[in-house]
C-alpha positions as CSV (number, residue, x, y, z in Angstrom):
1,M,0.0,-0.1,0.1
2,T,1.4,3.5,-0.8
3,E,1.9,6.2,1.7
4,P,-0.5,9.1,1.5
5,T,1.0,12.3,0.1
6,P,1.5,15.2,2.7
7,P,-1.0,18.1,2.4
8,S,0.2,21.1,0.3
9,P,0.5,24.4,1.9
10,V,-2.3,26.8,1.3
11,P,-1.5,30.1,-0.3
12,G,-2.1,33.2,1.7
13,P,-4.3,36.2,0.7
14,P,-3.2,38.2,-2.3
15,R,-0.8,41.1,-1.8
16,P,-2.3,44.5,-1.7
17,G,-1.8,46.6,-5.1
18,P,-1.9,50.2,-5.7
19,R,-5.2,52.0,-4.6
20,P,-7.4,53.4,-7.2
21,G,-6.2,56.8,-8.1
22,E,-2.6,56.2,-7.0
23,A,0.0,56.8,-9.5
24,A,2.4,53.9,-9.8
25,A,6.1,54.6,-10.4
26,A,7.3,53.4,-13.8
27,P,9.9,50.6,-13.2
28,G,13.3,51.4,-14.5
29,P,16.9,50.1,-14.4
30,L,18.7,50.0,-11.2
31,A,20.3,53.3,-10.3
32,P,24.1,53.2,-9.7
33,T,23.5,54.8,-6.3
34,Q,20.6,52.4,-5.4
35,D,21.5,49.7,-2.9
36,P,21.2,46.2,-4.7
37,A,20.3,44.7,-1.4
38,A,17.4,47.0,-0.8
39,P,13.8,45.8,-1.5
40,A,13.0,46.4,-5.2
41,Q,10.0,48.2,-6.5
42,D,7.3,46.3,-8.1
43,P,8.6,46.0,-11.7
44,F,5.2,45.3,-13.0
45,A,3.4,48.2,-11.4
46,G,1.8,50.3,-14.0
47,L,2.5,47.8,-16.8
48,D,-1.1,47.8,-17.8
49,E,-0.6,51.7,-18.7
50,R,2.5,51.1,-20.7
51,P,2.6,50.3,-24.4
52,V,2.4,46.5,-25.1
53,A,5.6,46.7,-27.1
54,E,7.5,47.6,-23.8
55,H,6.0,44.5,-21.8
56,V,8.7,42.0,-23.1
57,A,11.4,44.3,-22.0
58,V,9.9,44.6,-18.5
59,Y,9.5,40.7,-18.2
60,E,13.0,40.1,-19.5
61,T,14.5,42.6,-17.0
62,E,12.9,40.9,-14.2
63,H,13.7,37.5,-15.3
64,A,17.5,38.5,-15.6
65,R,17.2,40.1,-12.0
66,L,15.6,36.9,-10.6
67,E,18.3,34.7,-12.1
68,R,21.0,36.9,-10.6
69,E,19.3,36.7,-7.1
70,L,18.4,33.1,-7.4
71,G,21.9,32.1,-8.7
72,T,23.5,33.0,-5.3
73,I,21.3,30.5,-3.5
74,D,23.8,27.7,-3.9
75,Q,26.7,29.9,-2.8
76,L,25.4,30.0,0.7
C-alpha cells in the first residue's frame, strides 16, 4: 500500500496593489546609487498603462534580475 501524500501548503491572501487613483512609479533600471540589497520596487506596477511593445522588455529585465538573485542561493 502506498503512503498518502502530505498536504500542500495553502497560499495566503493576495498582496495589496496600488489603490485606485494612486500613480504607480514606472519601473526602470537599477540606479547606480541604489543599494542592490534594498527591496526592489514592483517592476510590473503600471504595466497595464505602458505600451504592449514595452512589456517584453519589462519581463526580460525582471527575469534577468531573478536569475541573478536566485543564482546566489547555492553559494550560501
